[in-house]
N, C-alpha and C positions, 0 to 999 in steps of 0.2 A: 266388694265381693264378700269375703269372710263368711259366706253361707256354708251349709253343709249338705252332703248327700248321704243317704243311707246311715246317718249317724256315725259315719266312718271317714268320709272324705271331706276335707276342708277345701273349698273352692278358692283358688288363688288368682287365676286369670283365664280369660277365654283364649283358646288356641285357634279355633276355626268354626265355621258354620257351613251347613249344607242343607239340602232338602230333607235329610234324615233327622235333623236336630242340630245339636252343637257339641263341640269338643272343648274340654276345659282342662287346664293344668290344675291338679289337686295334690294335697298332701294326704297320704293314707296313714291314719293313726294306728291301724292294726299292724301294718308291716313297717311303719316308720320310713316310708319311701315316697318320693314324688312319683306321680302317675299321670297318665292322660286318661280322662274319663269321657266317654261318648254317651250322651243322653239322647235316646231315641224319642222322637215326637210320639205323642199318644194317639196314634192312628193305626187302625188294624193292619193296613198294608205295610206300614213301616215296621210294626212289631213282627209280622210274619217274615219279612226279609231279614230283620235283625236276628230272628231265630235261626235262619239259614246261615247267616254270618257266624253266629255262635257255634253252630255245629261244625262248620268248615274250619274255623280257627282252633277249636278244641281238638279236632281230628289232626290238623297239621302240627299242633303242639305235641300231641301224644306220640306222633310218629317222628318227632325231631327232638328227643330229650336233650341233646347237646346244643340246641339252638344254632345249628350250623347252616341253615338254608335261607337266611335273610328274609324271614317272614315275621311280621309284628307278633309279639307274644301277648296273649290275653292273660290277665292276672285273675280277674274275678268278674262276676256279674250279679245283678240283683234287680228286683222291681221295686221302685221307690215312687210313691205317690202316682201310681199307674204309668210310670215311665220306665222303660228298660234302661238300665245303667250298666255300661260295660267299662271295666278298668283295664288299661293296657300299660305296658312299659312306656315310659316317657322317652321320646326321641327328640331329635333336633329339627331343623327346618327341612322343607321339601325341596326337591331339585329345581322347581320353578323359581322359588324364592332365592335359592343359591345362585342360579344364573342371573336373576334380576339384580341381586346384590353385587354381582360382578359386572353390572352395567351392560348385560347381554353381549359381552366381549367374547364369549366362547370360552372353552375350557381346553386344557392341554390334552394332547392325545393320550398321554399316560393316565390321566385322571379319567378320561372317557373310557379307556380300556378297563380300568379297575371297576367303574360303575357297570359297564356292559357285562363283564364276567359275573359279577354278583347278581345282576338281573337275570342272566341266562341260567345261573345255578338255581335261583328261586323258581323260574318258569319250568325248568326240567323237573324239579322236585314236585311242583304242582301237577305237571303232566303225568309223572310216575304214579300219582295218587288220584288221578282222574278229576282234577279240579281246574276250572276255568275262572280266571280273575274277572274278566269282562269290563274292567275300568282302569286299565293300566295307562298311566300318563304321569308326567313329571310331578304333578301335585300329590300323587299317591306313592311316591318313592321318597323316603325321608333319610337324612343322614342320621346315623346312630348317635354321633357326638359332633359338636361344632369342631371345625378345623381337622376333621379326620375323613377318610374316604370310605368308611364302612357305611352301607345303606341297608334299608329294609323296605319291603313292600307293605303297604297298609291298605285299608278300606276294602274289605271283602263283602261290603254291603250289596253289591250287584253280582257276586260270585255264585257259582253253582257247581255241582258235581256233574260230570259228563253224562251220567245216566239220568 
């Protein structure tokens, strides 16, 4: 790896891949923090939808200055070599991987309750602001930290405003 993006982010390892492009764990030399960077494929339809995602995430962040509503936080974005690059806070594993790591044995009722409350808080916050996620699934719900029950919703690439 050890490549760079935007002359700012050092690529450390891949995190995930999708139809949009790929996600990478990077080190941000401007803020001296680890971040997740989403690189959008250089196709018109992906760039358009990524623009919608940027608008939605910027709007949600602006209306949640205390970071209280369990939504991924965008850090910055840029166009680099004709690819849209979006930096996010770095989170832990998704709920599907969490359940898989538990050998699909299920989770305690108490943990399910904690996850459900946080998901419902995020969905209510989105509804209050006229936003529809459109791709809510365990892979798009990440733990904030390993071995903690805090979660955040991610991947607003298919999202839209109600209007």
